[in-house]
DSSP file (Angstrom, degrees, kcal/mol; ACC not computed):
  #  RESIDUE AA STRUCTURE BP1 BP2  ACC     N-H-->O    O-->H-N    N-H-->O    O-->H-N    TCO  KAPPA ALPHA  PHI   PSI    X-CA   Y-CA   Z-CA
    1    1 A X              0   0    0      0, 0.0     2,-0.2     0, 0.0     0, 0.0   0.000 360.0 360.0 360.0 139.9    0.0   -0.1    0.0
    2    2 A X        -     0   0    0      1,-0.1     2,-0.7     2,-0.0     0, 0.0  -0.552 360.0-127.9 -82.1 143.0    1.3    3.5   -0.8
    3    3 A X        +     0   0    0     -2,-0.2    -1,-0.1     1,-0.1     0, 0.0  -0.803  35.5 163.4 -94.5 122.4    1.5    6.0    1.8
    4    4 A X    >>  +     0   0    0     -2,-0.7     3,-2.0     2,-0.0     4,-0.6   0.127  22.1 145.1-119.9  16.8   -0.2    9.2    0.7
    5    5 A X  T 34 S+     0   0    0      1,-0.3    -2,-0.1     2,-0.1     0, 0.0  -0.367  77.3   6.4 -58.6 112.6   -0.5   10.8    4.3
    6    6 A X  T 3> S+     0   0    0     -2,-0.4     4,-2.1     3,-0.0    -1,-0.3   0.320  96.1 111.3  99.6  -9.7   -0.1   14.6    3.9
    7    7 A X  H <> S+     0   0    0     -3,-2.0     4,-2.5     1,-0.2     5,-0.2   0.917  76.6  51.3 -69.2 -36.9   -0.1   14.7    0.1
    8    8 A X  H  X S+     0   0    0     -4,-0.6     4,-2.6     1,-0.2    -1,-0.2   0.923 108.6  52.5 -59.0 -43.1   -3.5   16.4   -0.2
    9    9 A X  H  > S+     0   0    0      2,-0.2     4,-1.8     1,-0.2    -1,-0.2   0.886 111.2  45.8 -59.6 -42.9   -2.3   19.1    2.2
   10   10 A X  H  X S+     0   0    0     -4,-2.1     4,-2.3     2,-0.2    -2,-0.2   0.932 113.0  49.7 -67.8 -45.2    0.8   19.7    0.2
   11   11 A X  H  X S+     0   0    0     -4,-2.5     4,-2.5     2,-0.2     5,-0.3   0.880 111.2  49.4 -61.0 -42.0   -1.2   19.8   -3.1
   12   12 A X  H  X S+     0   0    0     -4,-2.6     4,-2.2    -5,-0.2    -1,-0.2   0.897 111.7  49.7 -61.8 -40.8   -3.8   22.2   -1.6
   13   13 A X  H  X S+     0   0    0     -4,-1.8     4,-2.0    -5,-0.2    -2,-0.2   0.871 112.9  46.1 -71.8 -38.2   -1.0   24.5   -0.3
   14   14 A X  H  X S+     0   0    0     -4,-2.3     4,-2.3     2,-0.2    -2,-0.2   0.903 115.6  44.8 -66.1 -44.6    0.8   24.5   -3.7
   15   15 A X  H  X S+     0   0    0     -4,-2.5     4,-2.2     2,-0.2    -2,-0.2   0.891 114.2  50.5 -67.2 -38.6   -2.4   25.2   -5.6
   16   16 A X  H  X S+     0   0    0     -4,-2.2     4,-2.0    -5,-0.3    -2,-0.2   0.902 111.4  48.2 -60.4 -46.7   -3.5   27.9   -3.1
   17   17 A X  H  X S+     0   0    0     -4,-2.0     4,-2.7     1,-0.2     5,-0.2   0.916 108.6  53.1 -67.1 -41.0   -0.2   29.6   -3.3
   18   18 A X  H  X S+     0   0    0     -4,-2.3     4,-2.4     1,-0.2    -1,-0.2   0.892 108.7  50.6 -62.3 -40.3   -0.2   29.5   -7.1
   19   19 A X  H  X S+     0   0    0     -4,-2.2     4,-2.5     1,-0.2    -1,-0.2   0.880 108.3  52.3 -74.6 -26.1   -3.7   31.2   -7.2
   20   20 A X  H  X S+     0   0    0     -4,-2.0     4,-2.5     2,-0.2    -2,-0.2   0.955 110.6  46.8 -64.7 -45.2   -2.5   33.9   -4.9
   21   21 A X  H  X S+     0   0    0     -4,-2.7     4,-2.6     2,-0.2     5,-0.3   0.916 111.8  51.6 -62.5 -43.0    0.4   34.7   -7.1
   22   22 A X  H  X S+     0   0    0     -4,-2.4     4,-3.0     1,-0.2    -1,-0.2   0.933 111.3  47.1 -60.3 -45.6   -1.8   34.6  -10.2
   23   23 A X  H  X S+     0   0    0     -4,-2.5     4,-1.9     2,-0.2    -2,-0.2   0.899 111.5  51.1 -68.0 -37.5   -4.2   37.0   -8.5
   24   24 A X  H  X S+     0   0    0     -4,-2.5     4,-2.1    -5,-0.2    -2,-0.2   0.977 113.7  44.3 -53.9 -56.3   -1.3   39.4   -7.4
   25   25 A X  H  X S+     0   0    0     -4,-2.6     4,-3.0     1,-0.2     5,-0.2   0.933 113.8  52.6 -55.2 -48.1    0.2   39.5  -10.9
   26   26 A X  H  X S+     0   0    0     -4,-3.0     4,-2.0    -5,-0.3    -1,-0.2   0.863 108.2  47.7 -51.4 -40.2   -3.3   40.0  -12.3
   27   27 A X  H  X S+     0   0    0     -4,-1.9     4,-2.0     2,-0.2    -1,-0.2   0.856 111.9  50.8 -75.8 -35.1   -4.1   42.9  -10.1
   28   28 A X  H  X S+     0   0    0     -4,-2.1     4,-2.0     2,-0.2     3,-0.2   0.962 110.8  49.0 -67.3 -49.1   -0.6   44.6  -10.9
   29   29 A X  H  X S+     0   0    0     -4,-3.0     4,-2.0     1,-0.2    -1,-0.2   0.902 111.7  48.3 -58.8 -38.6   -1.3   44.2  -14.5
   30   30 A X  H  X S+     0   0    0     -4,-2.0     4,-2.1    -5,-0.2    -1,-0.2   0.844 108.2  56.1 -69.2 -31.6   -4.9   45.7  -14.1
   31   31 A X  H  X S+     0   0    0     -4,-2.0     4,-1.7    -3,-0.2    70,-0.3   0.877 108.0  48.3 -73.7 -35.2   -3.4   48.6  -12.1
   32   32 A X  H  X S+     0   0    0     -4,-2.0     4,-1.6     2,-0.2    -2,-0.2   0.883 111.6  49.5 -65.8 -41.7   -1.0   49.4  -15.1
   33   33 A X  H  X S+     0   0    0     -4,-2.0     4,-2.2     2,-0.2    -2,-0.2   0.862 109.6  50.7 -66.6 -42.9   -3.9   49.2  -17.4
   34   34 A X  H  X S+     0   0    0     -4,-2.1     4,-2.3     1,-0.2    -1,-0.2   0.866 109.3  50.8 -66.9 -35.8   -6.0   51.5  -15.3
   35   35 A X  H  X S+     0   0    0     -4,-1.7     4,-2.5     2,-0.2    -2,-0.2   0.868 109.6  51.8 -74.3 -29.7   -3.2   54.1  -15.1
   36   36 A X  H  X S+     0   0    0     -4,-1.6     4,-2.1     2,-0.2    -2,-0.2   0.930 110.1  47.4 -66.7 -45.4   -2.8   54.0  -18.9
   37   37 A X  H  X S+     0   0    0     -4,-2.2     4,-2.3     2,-0.2    -2,-0.2   0.901 111.7  50.8 -59.4 -42.3   -6.5   54.6  -19.4
   38   38 A X  H  X S+     0   0    0     -4,-2.3     4,-2.5     1,-0.2     5,-0.2   0.923 110.2  52.0 -61.9 -45.5   -6.3   57.6  -16.8
   39   39 A X  H  X S+     0   0    0     -4,-2.5     4,-2.0     1,-0.2    -1,-0.2   0.902 111.4  44.3 -57.1 -44.5   -3.3   59.0  -18.7
   40   40 A X  H  X S+     0   0    0     -4,-2.1     4,-1.9     2,-0.2    -1,-0.2   0.859 115.2  48.8 -74.3 -33.8   -5.1   59.0  -22.1
   41   41 A X  H  X S+     0   0    0     -4,-2.3     4,-2.6     2,-0.2     5,-0.3   0.918 112.9  47.7 -67.8 -42.8   -8.3   60.4  -20.6
   42   42 A X  H  X S+     0   0    0     -4,-2.5     4,-2.3     2,-0.2    -2,-0.2   0.864 113.5  46.2 -65.6 -35.5   -6.5   63.1  -18.9
   43   43 A X  H  X S+     0   0    0     -4,-2.0     4,-2.3    -5,-0.2     5,-0.2   0.906 113.2  51.4 -71.8 -39.9   -4.4   64.1  -22.0
   44   44 A X  H  X S+     0   0    0     -4,-1.9     4,-2.6     2,-0.2     5,-0.2   0.976 114.0  42.0 -62.4 -54.4   -7.6   64.0  -24.1
   45   45 A X  H  X S+     0   0    0     -4,-2.6     4,-2.5     1,-0.2    -2,-0.2   0.897 115.3  51.2 -70.2 -35.9   -9.5   66.3  -21.7
   46   46 A X  H  X S+     0   0    0     -4,-2.3     4,-2.4    -5,-0.3    -1,-0.2   0.908 110.2  48.5 -65.9 -37.2   -6.5   68.7  -21.2
   47   47 A X  H  X S+     0   0    0     -4,-2.3     4,-2.5     2,-0.2     5,-0.2   0.907 111.7  50.2 -69.0 -41.7   -6.0   69.1  -24.9
   48   48 A X  H  X S+     0   0    0     -4,-2.6     4,-2.5    -5,-0.2    -2,-0.2   0.926 111.1  48.1 -53.1 -48.5   -9.6   69.8  -25.4
   49   49 A X  H  X S+     0   0    0     -4,-2.5     4,-1.9    -5,-0.2    -2,-0.2   0.873 111.2  49.1 -63.2 -39.1   -9.6   72.3  -22.8
   50   50 A X  H  X S+     0   0    0     -4,-2.4     4,-2.5     2,-0.2    -2,-0.2   0.902 112.9  47.3 -63.6 -41.7   -6.5   74.0  -24.1
   51   51 A X  H  X S+     0   0    0     -4,-2.5     4,-1.0     2,-0.2    -2,-0.2   0.922 112.8  49.9 -60.5 -42.5   -7.8   74.1  -27.7
   52   52 A X  H  X S+     0   0    0     -4,-2.5     4,-0.7     1,-0.2     3,-0.5   0.890 112.1  46.8 -64.6 -44.9  -11.1   75.4  -26.4
   53   53 A X  H >X S+     0   0    0     -4,-1.9     4,-2.5     1,-0.2     3,-0.6   0.837 106.9  59.6 -65.9 -41.0   -9.4   78.1  -24.4
   54   54 A X  H 3< S+     0   0    0     -4,-2.5    -1,-0.2     1,-0.2    -2,-0.2   0.738  98.1  58.0 -61.0 -26.0   -7.2   79.0  -27.4
   55   55 A X  H 3< S+     0   0    0     -4,-1.0    -1,-0.2    -3,-0.5    -2,-0.2   0.768 116.7  35.1 -74.7 -23.9  -10.2   79.9  -29.5
   56   56 A X  H << S+     0   0    0     -4,-0.7     2,-0.4    -3,-0.6    -2,-0.2   0.784 120.7  40.7 -96.4 -31.0  -11.3   82.5  -26.8
   57   57 A X     <  -     0   0    0     -4,-2.5    -1,-0.2     2,-0.1     6,-0.1  -0.962  60.3-149.7-130.9 141.1   -7.9   83.9  -25.6
   58   58 A X  S    S+     0   0    0     -2,-0.4     2,-0.7    -3,-0.1    -4,-0.1   0.210  71.2 101.8 -88.5   9.1   -4.8   84.7  -27.5
   59   59 A X     >  -     0   0    0      1,-0.2     4,-1.3     2,-0.0    -2,-0.1  -0.884  51.7-169.6-103.8 106.3   -2.5   83.9  -24.6
   60   60 A X  H  > S+     0   0    0     -2,-0.7     4,-1.7     1,-0.2     5,-0.2   0.848  85.4  57.0 -69.3 -35.1   -0.9   80.5  -25.1
   61   61 A X  H  > S+     0   0    0      1,-0.2     4,-1.7     2,-0.2     3,-0.4   0.945 106.1  52.3 -63.5 -41.6    0.5   80.3  -21.5
   62   62 A X  H  > S+     0   0    0      1,-0.2     4,-2.1     2,-0.2    -1,-0.2   0.883 108.0  51.8 -59.3 -37.7   -3.1   80.8  -20.1
   63   63 A X  H  X S+     0   0    0     -4,-1.3     4,-1.6     1,-0.2    -1,-0.2   0.790 111.1  46.0 -77.8 -24.1   -4.3   77.9  -22.3
   64   64 A X  H  X S+     0   0    0     -4,-1.7     4,-1.6    -3,-0.4    -1,-0.2   0.681 108.2  57.1 -86.5 -19.6   -1.5   75.6  -21.0
   65   65 A X  H  X S+     0   0    0     -4,-1.7     4,-2.6    -5,-0.2    -2,-0.2   0.888 109.0  46.9 -69.4 -42.0   -2.3   76.7  -17.4
   66   66 A X  H  X S+     0   0    0     -4,-2.1     4,-1.8     1,-0.2    -2,-0.2   0.953 110.5  51.4 -64.2 -46.3   -5.9   75.5  -18.1
   67   67 A X  H  X S+     0   0    0     -4,-1.6     4,-2.6     1,-0.2    -1,-0.2   0.844 109.9  51.1 -54.0 -40.0   -4.6   72.2  -19.6
   68   68 A X  H  X S+     0   0    0     -4,-1.6     4,-2.6     2,-0.2    -1,-0.2   0.926 110.2  48.3 -66.0 -41.0   -2.4   71.7  -16.5
   69   69 A X  H  X S+     0   0    0     -4,-2.6     4,-2.1     1,-0.2    -2,-0.2   0.874 111.3  49.1 -65.4 -33.6   -5.3   72.2  -14.1
   70   70 A X  H  X S+     0   0    0     -4,-1.8     4,-0.9     2,-0.2    -1,-0.2   0.923 112.5  49.0 -72.5 -46.2   -7.5   69.9  -16.1
   71   71 A X  H ><>S+     0   0    0     -4,-2.6     5,-2.7     1,-0.2     3,-0.7   0.924 111.6  49.2 -55.8 -45.2   -4.7   67.2  -16.1
   72   72 A X  H ><5S+     0   0    0     -4,-2.6     3,-1.7     1,-0.3    -2,-0.2   0.888 107.2  54.5 -61.0 -40.5   -4.2   67.6  -12.4
   73   73 A X  H 3<5S+     0   0    0     -4,-2.1    -1,-0.3     1,-0.3    -2,-0.2   0.693 108.6  50.0 -68.9 -15.8   -7.9   67.3  -11.7
   74   74 A X  T <<5S-     0   0    0     -4,-0.9    -1,-0.3    -3,-0.7   -32,-0.2   0.070 126.0 -98.5-107.1  22.2   -7.8   64.0  -13.6
   75   75 A X  T < 5S+     0   0    0     -3,-1.7    24,-0.3     1,-0.2     2,-0.2   0.722  87.1 114.6  69.3  25.0   -4.8   62.6  -11.6
   76   76 A X      < -     0   0    0     -5,-2.7     2,-0.5    -6,-0.1    -1,-0.2  -0.766  59.9-136.8-119.7 162.9   -2.1   63.4  -14.2
   77   77 A X  E     -A   97   0A   0     20,-2.5    20,-2.6    -2,-0.2     2,-0.4  -0.987  28.0-126.9-121.0 131.1    0.9   65.8  -14.2
   78   78 A X  E     +A   96   0A   0     -2,-0.5    18,-0.3    18,-0.2     3,-0.1  -0.674  28.3 177.5 -81.2 131.9    1.3   67.7  -17.5
   79   79 A X  E     +     0   0A   0     16,-2.8     2,-0.3    -2,-0.4    17,-0.2   0.659  65.3   8.9-105.8 -29.1    4.7   67.4  -19.1
   80   80 A X  E     -A   95   0A   0     15,-1.7    15,-1.9     2,-0.0     2,-0.3  -0.997  55.6-176.6-151.6 153.2    4.3   69.4  -22.3
   81   81 A X  E     -A   94   0A   0     -2,-0.3     2,-0.4    13,-0.2    13,-0.2  -0.933   5.1-178.9-156.7 133.6    1.8   71.7  -23.9
   82   82 A X  E     -A   93   0A   0     11,-2.2    11,-2.0    -2,-0.3     2,-0.5  -0.991  10.5-161.5-135.2 125.7    1.8   73.3  -27.3
   83   83 A X  E     -A   92   0A   0     -2,-0.4     2,-0.4     9,-0.2     9,-0.2  -0.939   9.9-166.4-111.7 127.7   -0.6   75.7  -29.0
   84   84 A X  E     -A   91   0A   0      7,-2.7     7,-2.2    -2,-0.5     2,-0.4  -0.956   5.2-169.0-118.9 135.8   -0.4   76.1  -32.7
   85   85 A X  E     +A   90   0A   0     -2,-0.4     2,-0.2     5,-0.2     5,-0.2  -0.962  16.8 172.1-129.7 137.3   -2.2   78.9  -34.5
   86   86 A X  E >  S-A   89   0A   0      3,-2.5     3,-1.4    -2,-0.4     2,-0.5  -0.725  70.7 -58.3-141.0  98.3   -2.9   79.6  -38.2
   87   87 A X  T 3  S-     0   0    0      1,-0.2    -1,-0.0    -2,-0.2     0, 0.0  -0.644 120.3 -17.1  68.5-120.0   -5.1   82.5  -38.7
   88   88 A X  T 3  S+     0   0    0     -2,-0.5     2,-0.3    -3,-0.1    -1,-0.2   0.522 120.4  94.0 -94.6  -7.6   -8.4   81.8  -36.8
   89   89 A X  E <   -A   86   0A   0     -3,-1.4    -3,-2.5    29,-0.0     2,-0.3  -0.640  53.8-176.1 -88.4 136.7   -7.6   78.0  -36.6
   90   90 A X  E     -A   85   0A   0     -2,-0.3    29,-2.1    -5,-0.2     2,-0.4  -0.930  12.6-171.7-133.7 157.6   -6.0   76.5  -33.6
   91   91 A X  E     -AB  84 118A   0     -7,-2.2    -7,-2.7    -2,-0.3     2,-0.4  -0.995  10.1-154.3-148.4 145.1   -4.6   73.1  -32.4
   92   92 A X  E     -AB  83 117A   0     25,-3.7    25,-2.2    -2,-0.4     2,-0.5  -0.962   3.7-165.0-123.0 137.7   -3.4   72.0  -29.0
   93   93 A X  E     +AB  82 116A   0    -11,-2.0   -11,-2.2    -2,-0.4     2,-0.4  -0.995  14.6 177.9-119.4 118.3   -0.9   69.2  -28.1
   94   94 A X  E     -AB  81 115A   0     21,-2.3    21,-2.9    -2,-0.5     2,-0.4  -0.963  11.9-167.8-128.2 140.8   -0.7   68.1  -24.5
   95   95 A X  E     +AB  80 114A   0    -15,-1.9   -16,-2.8    -2,-0.4   -15,-1.7  -0.991  13.4 173.0-122.9 132.9    1.4   65.3  -22.9
   96   96 A X  E     -AB  78 113A   0     17,-2.3    17,-2.6    -2,-0.4     2,-0.3  -0.917  17.4-144.3-138.8 165.1    0.8   64.1  -19.4
   97   97 A X  E     -AB  77 112A   0    -20,-2.6   -20,-2.5    -2,-0.3     2,-0.4  -0.988   5.6-161.4-136.0 142.9    2.2   61.3  -17.1
   98   98 A X  E     - B   0 111A   0     13,-2.7    13,-3.2    -2,-0.3     2,-0.3  -0.985  19.9-127.8-128.2 131.7    0.5   59.2  -14.5
   99   99 A X  E     - B   0 110A   0     -2,-0.4     2,-0.5   -24,-0.3    11,-0.2  -0.587  26.0-126.0 -77.5 134.5    2.3   57.2  -11.8
  100  100 A X        -     0   0    0      9,-3.1     3,-0.2    -2,-0.3   -68,-0.1  -0.717  14.1-145.0 -82.1 127.8    1.2   53.6  -11.7
  101  101 A X  S    S+     0   0    0     -2,-0.5     2,-0.4   -70,-0.3    -1,-0.1   0.969  84.4  11.8 -59.2 -59.6    0.0   52.7   -8.1
  102  102 A X  S    S+     0   0    0    -74,-0.2     2,-0.3   -75,-0.1    -1,-0.2  -0.985  81.8 168.7-123.8 132.2    1.2   49.2   -8.1
  103  103 A X        -     0   0    0     -2,-0.4     2,-0.3    -3,-0.2   -74,-0.1  -0.861  32.4-118.8-137.1 166.6    3.7   47.7  -10.8
  104  104 A X    >   -     0   0    0     -2,-0.3     3,-2.2     4,-0.1    -2,-0.0  -0.785  36.3-110.5-100.3 145.6    5.8   44.9  -11.6
  105  105 A X  T 3  S+     0   0    0     -2,-0.3     4,-0.1     1,-0.3    -1,-0.1   0.823 118.4  53.7 -47.8 -37.2    9.6   45.4  -12.1
  106  106 A X  T 3  S+     0   0    0      2,-0.1     2,-0.3     0, 0.0    -1,-0.3   0.537 100.8  75.8 -82.4  -5.7    9.2   44.7  -16.0
  107  107 A X  S <  S-     0   0    0     -3,-2.2     2,-0.1     1,-0.0    -4,-0.0  -0.814  92.4-105.1-106.7 147.3    6.5   47.4  -16.3
  108  108 A X        -     0   0    0     -2,-0.3    -4,-0.1     1,-0.1    -2,-0.1  -0.451  17.2-141.5 -73.0 147.0    7.2   51.1  -16.3
  109  109 A X  S    S+     0   0    0     -2,-0.1    -9,-3.1    -4,-0.1     2,-0.4   0.638  87.8  50.0 -82.6 -18.9    6.3   53.0  -13.1
  110  110 A X  E    S-B   99   0A   0    -11,-0.2     2,-0.4   -13,-0.0   -11,-0.2  -0.973  70.8-152.4-121.8 139.3    5.0   55.9  -15.1
  111  111 A X  E     -B   98   0A   0    -13,-3.2   -13,-2.7    -2,-0.4     2,-0.4  -0.911  13.5-161.7-110.2 135.9    2.5   56.0  -18.0
  112  112 A X  E     +B   97   0A   0     -2,-0.4     2,-0.3   -15,-0.2   -15,-0.2  -0.945  10.1 178.3-120.6 142.1    2.9   58.8  -20.6
  113  113 A X  E     -B   96   0A   0    -17,-2.6   -17,-2.3    -2,-0.4     2,-0.4  -0.998  10.6-161.8-143.2 140.3    0.2   59.9  -23.1
  114  114 A X  E     -B   95   0A   0     -2,-0.3     2,-0.3   -19,-0.2   -19,-0.2  -0.979  11.1-177.6-128.0 137.5   -0.1   62.6  -25.6
  115  115 A X  E     -B   94   0A   0    -21,-2.9   -21,-2.3    -2,-0.4     2,-0.3  -0.987  12.9-150.3-136.0 153.6   -3.2   64.1  -27.3
  116  116 A X  E     -B   93   0A   0     -2,-0.3     2,-0.3   -23,-0.2   -23,-0.2  -0.868  12.4-177.1-117.0 149.2   -4.0   66.6  -29.9
  117  117 A X  E     +B   92   0A   0    -25,-2.2   -25,-3.7    -2,-0.3     2,-0.2  -0.991  43.8  30.9-143.8 147.5   -7.1   68.8  -30.2
  118  118 A X  E    S-B   91   0A   0     -2,-0.3     2,-0.5   -27,-0.2   -27,-0.2  -0.685 102.1  -5.8 107.8-162.9   -8.3   71.3  -32.8
  119  119 A X    >>  -     0   0    0    -29,-2.1     3,-1.5    -2,-0.2     4,-0.8  -0.604  50.2-156.5 -74.9 119.8   -7.7   71.5  -36.5
  120  120 A X  H 3> S+     0   0    0     -2,-0.5     4,-1.7     1,-0.3    -1,-0.2   0.708  92.0  65.4 -66.9 -19.3   -5.3   68.8  -37.8
  121  121 A X  H 34 S+     0   0    0      1,-0.2    -1,-0.3     2,-0.2     4,-0.1   0.736  95.3  59.1 -72.5 -21.6   -4.5   71.0  -40.9
  122  122 A X  H <4 S+     0   0    0     -3,-1.5    -1,-0.2     1,-0.2    -2,-0.2   0.891 107.4  43.5 -74.9 -41.9   -3.0   73.5  -38.5
  123  123 A X  H  < S-     0   0    0     -4,-0.8    -2,-0.2     1,-0.2     2,-0.2   0.911 103.7-146.5 -73.2 -39.0   -0.3   71.0  -37.1
  124  124 A X     <        0   0    0     -4,-1.7    -1,-0.2     1,-0.2    -2,-0.1  -0.504 360.0 360.0 100.4-174.9    0.5   69.6  -40.5
  125  125 A X              0   0    0     -2,-0.2    -1,-0.2    -4,-0.1    -4,-0.1   0.513 360.0 360.0 -74.6 360.0    1.5   66.1  -41.5
């Protein structure tokens, strides 16, 4: 007769540990994905805000301050802002970064996103 005393306990322990590790890695990947979506949303909204402000105000610095405020309100930090004008047409380019709450060593700790708003003909190809 084969002795199997304790084998079920060991198998359960290994399976449980594997499940915990899989859930932990999955939550870290989801955290990175959420930061990526947050960065894209913040940059989109900041670019739209800057372009909208640029239509009303001819002060590019004020437009970028608005974009920075919008990015900050959405949990991001603005890293670049550019307003391009061609006559009455405007375009805005805004780059933001968002820190990832929990990350793996193989994934970046900061996610960067850039968005454009306004007339694409103003920016050029």
